[in-house]
N, C-alpha and C positions, 0 to 999 in steps of 0.2 A: 308895529313898524312894518311899513309896506315894502315888499321886495322891489328892487329896482328892475325895470323891464329890460329884457334882452332885446337885441336888435332883430327885427323881422327879416333882415337881409341874410343871404347865404353867399359865401365866397368859395370859389374853387380855382386853384392855379395848376391843376394837373396837366394842362396843355403847354406849360412852359418848357424851355429847353431842358433836356436831361443831362447834357454834357456842356460845360462851360470852360473856356480857356482864360486863365488869368491874363489881364491886360488887354483882352479882346472884347468885342461886342457880343451881347446875348439878348434874349427875348424872354420877358415874363408876361404871361397871359393870365389876366384875372377875369373870371366870369362872375358877375354879380347878379343874383336872382332873388326871388322873394317879393317883398313889398317895400315901398318907400319908407325910409326911416327919417323922421323929421329932425332927430338929434345927431345923425351921422355927420361927421365933419370931414374926414379924409381917410384914404387908404394908404398906409405907409408900407412901402416895399423895401425889403432888405435881404441881404445874404447872411445866413447864420451858420456858424461852425460849432459843432459839439465834439468834445474829445472824451476818451475813455475815463480819465480821472480828472479832467478839467473841473475846476471849482465854479466856472461860469461859462456861459456861451459867449462866443465872439460874434459881433454884429458889424456889418458894413452897410450903411444906407445906400439905396439905389434910386429912389425916386418916390413921388407921390402920385396918386390917382384920385379922381372924384368918386364918391360913393354912389354913382348913378347906375341904374339897372342896365345890363348889357355886357358886352365883351370889351375889355380894354387891353390893348397891347402896349407894353412899355419897353422900348429899346433901352438896354442898360449897358454900362461898361463894367465888366468884372474887374475888381481891384487887382493891382499888381502885388507881388510879394506874398502870395498865398502858398500855404503848404499843399502838396497834392492830396487829393481825396483818398482816404483809406478807411475801411470799416473799423469801427471801435476807436480809432485814433483821431481822425479828422473827417467827420461826416458833415457834409454841407446840405443846406436846404435853401430854396427861395421861399421867403415868407411874405405874406400880405396881412397886415394888421389894420382892422377897421377901428378907427378912433371916434368916440362919441362924446358929446358934451354932458350926457347923463346916462347912467346905467352902464353895465359891463360892455366891453368891446368884444372883438372876435379876431382870432388869429388862425390862419391856415398855412400849411407848409407843403412843399413838394421837394422830393430828393433831387439833387443835382450833383453830378460828379465833376469836380474841378480838376483840370489839368494844369499843373504848375508850369511856370516859365523856366527854361533851362538856366537863365541867368540868376534865378532866385534859389538855386539848389543849395541845400544846407550842408555846410561843412563845419564840424566842431573845431574848436581851437586846439592847438597843439600839433604834434607830429602826425603825419599821415601813415607812418609805417616804421618798422624796425626789422633789421635783418636783411636777407638776401633776395627778397621777392621783388621782381620787376614786372610791371604790367604794360601791356600794349596800349591800353586806353584806361583813363580814370573814370569814365562815365559810360554806362551800359544800360540799355533799356530792358525792361522785363521781357523775357523771351529771347534776349540777345546772348552773346557769348563773351565771357571774360577769359582772357588768355595772357600768358606771360611766361616768365622763367623763374626758377628757384634753385638754389643750391642747398644740398644737405637735407632734403625732404623727399620721401617716397610717395607721399600722398598730400593733397591739399584739399581744404574744405572752404567753401564760400557760404556766407550767410549774414543775416542782419544781427546787429548788437542793439539791444534795447537799454537805453539809459533813462531811468525814471526820476532823475534829480537834476536835470539840466538847469532848471530855473530855481534851484535851491542851493545857494552858495554854502559850502561847508558840509553838505550832506554826504554821508559815508555810505552811499549805495553802490554796490558793485554791478556794473553793466552785465546783462545776460546775453550770451551768444547762442544762436541756434543754427546749426548747419542746414542749409537748404540743398546743397549738392556737394558730393565728394568725388574726386577723380584721381587717377594714378599719374604720377609724374614720369614722363618718358624722355630720357636724354636731357633732363633738366627743364623740359618744356611742359606746359599744361594748357588745357582748354576745356572749359565747362560751360554749359548752357544754364542761364538763370531760369528757374521754373516759372510757370505762369501764376500760380497761386501763392504769391509772396507780397509783402509790403514794399513800397518804394522807400528811398531815403526821405526822411522828413523830420521836422521839428514842429510840434503841435502848438507852439506859441505860449505854452504854459510851463510844463515840467518835463515832458517826455520827448525823446528823440530816437530815431531809428537810423543807424549808420551801418553800412555794409563793409565786410572785411574778407580778405583772403588770408587763410592761415595755413602754414605748413611748418611742422617742427616747432622751433622757437621763434620763427619769423611771422610777421603779419603785415598787411598793408591795407589801407582803406581805399575804397572806390565808391562810386555812387551809382545807384540804380534808379532810373527814371521810369515814369509810367505815361508815355505819350498818348495812350488811348484811354486812360482813366479807368482801367479794368479793376484796380484794387478798391475803388470806391463804390462799386455797384452793389446796391442793397436789394435788388429784385431777386429774392430767394436766398440772399446772404450765402455766398459760396462756401459750403462746408469745409472744403480743403483749406481755404484761406483762414477761416475762423479757427480751425484746429491748429494750424501752424502758429497763429498769433497766440493761442492759449499756451502752446509749448514755449514760445519765446518769452512769455510773461511768467512762466512757472505756475500756471493756473492749476491748483491742486484738485480742482473739480473736473479736470479733463478726463 
């Protein structure tokens, strides 16, 4: 049995946008080198998202390009409704897939950090709090300050809660909370800065969600943390502080 021939073409998309904003325009650059391939049909370009425990990759088609030698620039519109990029939970890539009428194809990918739209912010169903905590704002950016008032608590903690069974009705999984910062309550008021190396509020589209909370005594209140600069998704060196925090949040016994 003769092996099917691989394509003599080479693809590279490393010059594409590294940050993309959901609902806005972007640019994918595909460099095609090598030799002409008589059975090459088209180059399919799409956005792909992989999650920590997702059973499949999510794909959004962005366009098609001819398999001709040279540099091809493809203006794209990044889909709306995307979760913000976050390492291990929602990692995005621009992908270019060479399709051929015979023989194996070829797929290349380049990391892209997706910044979600504020209007697509994830809120779980149910109450947003219980007890005496009042917040000055329900939405805070990474690096910003969450403040408010509380009765009956000397300290408050803020941090994300990981729910690993959002897409599994009836699952009895207890969400995990990991404090990102703690501060003292003074005259009933508190103010604390959200650290840089933390995940934003998100739902990965499959089973897992990250929701932020303020906790003090027996009281708690949900708020949202956004990532307007896409820092949580950066994989150039994989920020060790963020990965360590995510491991604690997930209860990773290998930490």
